N, CA, C and O of each residue as an XYZ file, in Angstrom:
428
protein
N      10.686      0.679     20.366
C       9.402      0.003     20.465
C       8.973     -0.504     19.128
O       9.230      0.117     18.097
N       8.353     -1.575     19.145
C       7.849     -2.109     17.920
C       6.386     -1.929     17.719
O       5.719     -1.384     18.599
N       5.834     -2.366     16.584
C       4.398     -2.257     16.460
C       3.607     -3.222     17.433
O       2.384     -3.152     17.555
N       4.353     -4.075     18.076
C       3.729     -4.928     19.108
C       3.070     -4.119     20.220
O       2.115     -4.591     20.838
N       3.548     -2.940     20.479
C       3.053     -2.101     21.505
C       1.585     -1.928     21.358
O       0.874     -1.806     22.355
N       1.073     -1.911     20.072
C      -0.334     -1.652     19.963
C      -1.201     -2.887     19.719
O      -2.429     -2.812     19.694
N      -0.532     -4.017     19.542
C      -1.293     -5.172     19.314
C      -2.240     -5.574     20.515
O      -3.347     -6.075     20.314
N      -1.766     -5.339     21.696
C      -2.571     -5.618     22.844
C      -3.717     -4.608     22.960
O      -4.692     -4.876     23.661
N      -3.626     -3.473     22.300
C      -4.634     -2.449     22.289
C      -5.651     -2.712     21.172
O      -6.521     -1.894     20.872
N      -5.489     -3.916     20.565
C      -6.458     -4.292     19.523
C      -6.192     -3.728     18.117
O      -7.080     -3.700     17.265
N      -4.995     -3.297     17.908
C      -4.656     -2.617     16.685
C      -3.480     -3.364     16.000
O      -2.437     -3.540     16.629
N      -3.613     -3.776     14.815
C      -2.417     -4.350     14.081
C      -2.006     -3.290     13.092
O      -2.742     -2.953     12.164
N      -0.791     -2.761     13.315
C      -0.372     -1.616     12.496
C      -0.109     -2.081     11.032
O      -0.264     -1.277     10.113
N       0.262     -3.285     10.810
C       0.537     -3.704      9.420
C      -0.772     -3.703      8.668
O      -0.802     -3.263      7.518
N      -1.822     -4.159      9.240
C      -3.135     -4.187      8.675
C      -3.587     -2.723      8.417
O      -4.139     -2.386      7.370
N      -3.324     -1.903      9.408
C      -3.692     -0.435      9.259
C      -2.970      0.192      8.029
O      -3.582      0.894      7.224
N      -1.660     -0.087      7.920
C      -0.892      0.448      6.775
C      -1.391     -0.184      5.462
O      -1.541      0.522      4.465
N      -1.634     -1.421      5.449
C      -2.099     -2.092      4.267
C      -3.441     -1.383      3.771
O      -3.613     -1.082      2.590
N      -4.332     -1.156      4.731
C      -5.598     -0.507      4.420
C      -5.328      0.924      3.870
O      -5.925      1.335      2.876
N      -4.457      1.635      4.509
C      -4.151      3.050      4.097
C      -3.688      3.023      2.625
O      -4.177      3.794      1.799
N      -2.784      2.168      2.329
C      -2.259      2.070      0.986
C      -3.358      1.713     -0.013
O      -3.396      2.239     -1.126
N      -4.236      0.827      0.392
C      -5.367      0.507     -0.478
C      -6.302      1.708     -0.672
O      -6.778      1.921     -1.787
N      -6.579      2.494      0.366
C      -7.381      3.676      0.302
C      -6.713      4.734     -0.593
O      -7.416      5.468     -1.287
N      -5.427      4.827     -0.593
C      -4.723      5.863     -1.301
C      -4.847      5.605     -2.829
O      -4.765      6.534     -3.633
N      -5.035      4.384     -3.184
C      -5.314      4.019     -4.599
C      -4.127      4.350     -5.519
O      -4.259      5.113     -6.476
N      -2.994      3.771     -5.213
C      -1.812      3.858     -6.045
C      -2.082      3.247     -7.390
O      -2.928      2.355     -7.462
N      -1.432      3.652     -8.474
C      -1.589      3.044     -9.790
C      -1.361      1.501     -9.718
O      -0.482      1.047     -8.987
N      -2.105      0.755    -10.428
C      -1.924     -0.725    -10.392
C      -0.622     -1.148    -10.991
O      -0.145     -2.234    -10.660
N      -0.009     -0.372    -11.850
C       1.311     -0.712    -12.490
C       2.458     -0.451    -11.579
O       3.595     -0.771    -11.925
N       2.213      0.126    -10.408
C       3.259      0.386     -9.450
C       4.008     -0.940     -9.127
O       3.353     -1.948     -8.863
N       5.306     -0.957     -9.144
C       6.041     -2.128     -8.841
C       5.890     -2.567     -7.366
O       5.784     -1.732     -6.468
N       5.882     -3.870     -7.147
C       5.695     -4.388     -5.814
C       6.751     -3.872     -4.838
O       6.464     -3.577     -3.678
N       7.941     -3.778     -5.328
C       9.071     -3.292     -4.459
C       8.831     -1.854     -3.972
O       9.154     -1.519     -2.832
N       8.281     -1.033     -4.817
C       7.997      0.379     -4.527
C       6.860      0.420     -3.513
O       6.914      1.188     -2.553
N       5.846     -0.390     -3.717
C       4.786     -0.483     -2.808
C       5.176     -0.963     -1.445
O       4.673     -0.457     -0.441
N       6.075     -1.942     -1.381
C       6.632     -2.480     -0.174
C       7.424     -1.368      0.589
O       7.335     -1.280      1.814
N       8.185     -0.535     -0.137
C       8.881      0.545      0.459
C       7.919      1.602      1.057
O       8.145      2.120      2.151
N       6.907      1.884      0.348
C       5.896      2.859      0.816
C       5.248      2.301      2.089
O       5.029      3.049      3.042
N       4.949      1.040      2.120
C       4.374      0.449      3.267
C       5.327      0.465      4.551
O       4.910      0.717      5.682
N       6.605      0.178      4.254
C       7.646      0.170      5.310
C       7.790      1.566      5.845
O       7.894      1.746      7.059
N       7.802      2.566      4.987
C       7.914      3.923      5.404
C       6.722      4.340      6.260
O       6.884      4.934      7.325
N       5.504      4.015      5.769
C       4.259      4.340      6.530
C       4.286      3.672      7.895
O       3.926      4.286      8.899
N       4.716      2.405      7.931
C       4.791      1.704      9.246
C       5.675      2.426     10.152
O       5.321      2.654     11.308
N       6.813      2.802      9.693
C       7.799      3.521     10.562
C       7.206      4.844     11.073
O       7.341      5.218     12.238
N       6.553      5.517     10.144
C       5.962      6.856     10.535
C       4.846      6.675     11.536
O       4.750      7.460     12.480
N       3.985      5.660     11.371
C       2.927      5.381     12.301
C       3.512      4.953     13.719
O       3.006      5.383     14.756
N       4.521      4.152     13.717
C       5.163      3.756     14.970
C       5.717      4.967     15.668
O       5.553      5.135     16.876
N       6.407      5.848     14.866
C       6.973      7.062     15.484
C       5.900      7.931     16.123
O       6.089      8.465     17.216
N       4.797      8.064     15.446
C       3.662      8.862     15.968
C       3.135      8.243     17.269
O       2.901      8.962     18.240
N       2.943      6.904     17.298
C       2.426      6.244     18.482
C       3.452      6.374     19.633
O       3.079      6.638     20.776
N       4.723      6.190     19.316
C       5.725      6.334     20.390
C       5.738      7.774     20.901
O       5.966      7.983     22.092
N       5.511      8.738     20.083
C       5.395     10.183     20.466
C       4.213     10.358     21.390
O       4.330     11.077     22.383
N       3.045      9.716     21.106
C       1.900      9.778     22.004
C       2.189      9.151     23.359
O       1.780      9.683     24.391
N       2.872      8.058     23.362
C       3.194      7.385     24.637
C       4.145      8.288     25.413
O       3.905      8.536     26.594
N       5.217      8.789     24.797
C       6.117      9.602     25.590
C       5.470     10.909     26.131
O       5.679     11.322     27.271
N       4.684     11.515     25.240
C       4.060     12.789     25.692
C       2.999     12.594     26.709
O       2.652     13.540     27.416
N       2.433     11.344     26.829
C       1.360     11.173     27.817
C       1.823     10.365     28.995
O       1.036     10.103     29.904
N       3.100      9.951     29.014
C       3.600      9.197     30.151
C       3.895     10.212     31.307
O       4.592     11.207     31.104
N       3.365      9.940     32.475
C       3.665     10.873     33.619
C       5.181     11.054     33.766
O       5.963     10.120     33.587
N       5.550     12.260     34.089
C       6.985     12.602     34.249
C       7.690     11.604     35.271
O       8.841     11.206     35.093
N       6.952     11.259     36.287
C       7.598     10.453     37.310
C       7.834      9.009     36.783
O       8.596      8.262     37.398
N       7.223      8.622     35.706
C       7.337      7.315     35.154
C       8.385      7.220     34.008
O       8.691      6.127     33.532
N       8.904      8.342     33.594
C       9.828      8.365     32.407
C      11.105      7.637     32.726
O      11.593      6.843     31.922
N      11.670      7.911     33.937
C      12.951      7.186     34.234
C      12.786      5.703     34.249
O      13.612      4.987     33.683
N      11.698      5.187     34.908
C      11.434      3.790     34.942
C      11.267      3.263     33.512
O      11.785      2.195     33.185
N      10.563      3.988     32.674
C      10.292      3.579     31.306
C      11.604      3.459     30.525
O      11.832      2.486     29.805
N      12.448      4.461     30.685
C      13.749      4.420     30.033
C      14.551      3.245     30.487
O      15.192      2.610     29.649
N      14.565      2.905     31.749
C      15.295      1.765     32.277
C      14.785      0.512     31.638
O      15.567     -0.366     31.274
N      13.435      0.408     31.490
C      12.866     -0.788     30.900
C      13.379     -0.953     29.438
O      13.721     -2.057     29.015
N      13.422      0.135     28.709
C      13.931      0.102     27.391
C      15.344     -0.272     27.288
O      15.746     -1.116     26.486
N      16.149      0.411     28.168
C      17.610      0.079     28.219
C      17.842     -1.407     28.600
O      18.788     -2.023     28.108
N      17.026     -1.955     29.429
C      17.256     -3.338     29.900
C      16.638     -4.334     28.824
O      16.637     -5.548     29.028
N      16.168     -3.826     27.792
C      15.595     -4.643     26.689
C      14.417     -5.486     27.244
O      14.332     -6.685     26.979
N      13.535     -4.859     27.995
C      12.378     -5.534     28.508
C      11.569     -6.053     27.353
O      11.663     -5.532     26.242
N      10.784     -7.062     27.593
C       9.979     -7.707     26.515
C       8.870     -6.699     26.081
O       8.527     -5.777     26.821
N       8.330     -6.911     24.864
C       7.252     -6.122     24.364
C       6.086     -6.160     25.338
O       5.455     -5.128     25.568
N       5.776     -7.325     25.924
C       4.674     -7.479     26.847
C       4.867     -6.683     28.073
O       3.912     -6.108     28.595
N       6.106     -6.622     28.572
C       6.432     -5.836     29.804
C       6.205     -4.331     29.512
O       5.565     -3.622     30.289
N       6.749     -3.875     28.373
C       6.583     -2.562     27.970
C       5.128     -2.131     27.774
O       4.707     -1.066     28.227
N       4.355     -3.016     27.067
C       3.006     -2.788     26.896
C       2.247     -2.620     28.249
O       1.493     -1.672     28.469
N       2.502     -3.586     29.103
C       1.882     -3.534     30.442
C       2.125     -2.261     31.187
O       1.209     -1.649     31.736
N       3.367     -1.873     31.197
C       3.822     -0.665     31.892
C       3.045      0.557     31.284
O       2.477      1.364     32.020
N       3.039      0.662     29.949
C       2.368      1.787     29.298
C       0.869      1.809     29.549
O       0.267      2.860     29.771
N       0.304      0.657     29.508
C      -1.136      0.517     29.753
C      -1.514      0.996     31.157
O      -2.512      1.685     31.364
N      -0.638      0.582     32.140
C      -0.921      0.968     33.510
C      -0.636      2.419     33.794
O      -1.301      3.065     34.605
N       0.394      2.926     33.090
C       0.806      4.286     33.341
C      -0.026      5.348     32.571
O      -0.074      6.521     32.943
N      -0.650      4.897     31.528
C      -1.466      5.821     30.679
C      -2.872      5.173     30.602
O      -3.085      4.365     29.698
N      -3.835      5.474     31.486
C      -5.060      4.835     31.533
C      -5.867      4.834     30.245
O      -6.560      3.860     29.955
N      -5.790      5.901     29.473
C      -6.539      6.084     28.246
C      -5.658      5.848     26.928
O      -5.869      6.424     25.861
N      -4.679      4.953     27.151
C      -3.729      4.761     26.041
C      -4.401      4.274     24.778
O      -4.059      4.754     23.697
N      -5.331      3.355     24.855
C      -6.017      2.791     23.651
C      -6.712      3.925     22.923
O      -6.628      3.992     21.697
N      -7.389      4.810     23.615
C      -8.109      5.911     23.037
C      -7.086      6.879     22.375
O      -7.298      7.312     21.243
N      -6.058      7.192     23.032
C      -5.000      8.073     22.527
C      -4.407      7.574     21.184
O      -4.216      8.316     20.221
N      -4.146      6.297     21.209
C      -3.548      5.633     20.010
C      -4.566      5.696     18.879
O      -4.239      6.023     17.738
N      -5.761      5.386     19.214
C      -6.847      5.328     18.131
C      -6.982      6.760     17.546
O      -7.047      6.929     16.328
N      -7.022      7.773     18.417
C      -7.119      9.163     17.933
C      -5.948      9.544     17.014
O      -6.086     10.199     15.981
N      -4.794      9.077     17.481
C      -3.563      9.409     16.645
C      -3.594      8.709     15.286
O      -3.157      9.280     14.287
N      -4.104      7.481     15.241
C      -4.250      6.781     13.995
C      -5.270      7.450     13.063
O      -5.073      7.502     11.849
N      -6.305      7.934     13.619
C      -7.312      8.689     12.787
C      -6.709      9.921     12.254
O      -6.893     10.238     11.079
N      -5.981     10.647     13.077
C      -5.367     11.866     12.599
C      -4.341     11.588     11.510
O      -4.291     12.305     10.510
N      -3.529     10.563     11.690
C      -2.535     10.101     10.757
C      -3.251      9.722      9.412
O      -2.842     10.198      8.353
N      -4.255      8.915      9.455
C      -5.033      8.493      8.300
C      -5.557      9.680      7.543
O      -5.396      9.772      6.326
N      -6.197     10.608      8.270
C      -6.796     11.728      7.565
C      -5.768     12.584      6.902
O      -5.974     13.052      5.782
N      -4.638     12.807      7.583
C      -3.503     13.511      7.069
C      -2.980     12.914      5.754
O      -2.824     13.580      4.730
N      -2.723     11.599      5.869
C      -2.138     10.875      4.756
C      -3.067     10.850      3.513
O      -2.613     10.979      2.376
N      -4.328     10.685      3.765
C      -5.319     10.548      2.619
C      -5.726     11.839      2.067
O      -6.320     11.860      0.988
N      -5.456     12.957      2.723
C      -5.864     14.284      2.257
C      -4.979     14.826      1.169
O      -5.207     15.934      0.683
């Protein structure tokens, strides 16, 4: 799954990561390539956390259908729609996970 899964939930993960890095206040002399690697790592970690939230909250009877969608390379929109229908409070769960991630990263 890509970060597109959250875009329909009103969250742009790249913007979230950019803000996190800004809040972390890395030294200004840090090379751009290093900062880009940090951002890429953070984005991957955030996506993993969101995917974990989705998997852990997906009803067991929907897991097989979800796996089939992923195996068939369903579009991001199809996967998003399926997840939103199958997990009614998905946006709230993702938002909570992002707050936890942010607090953990910045502490």
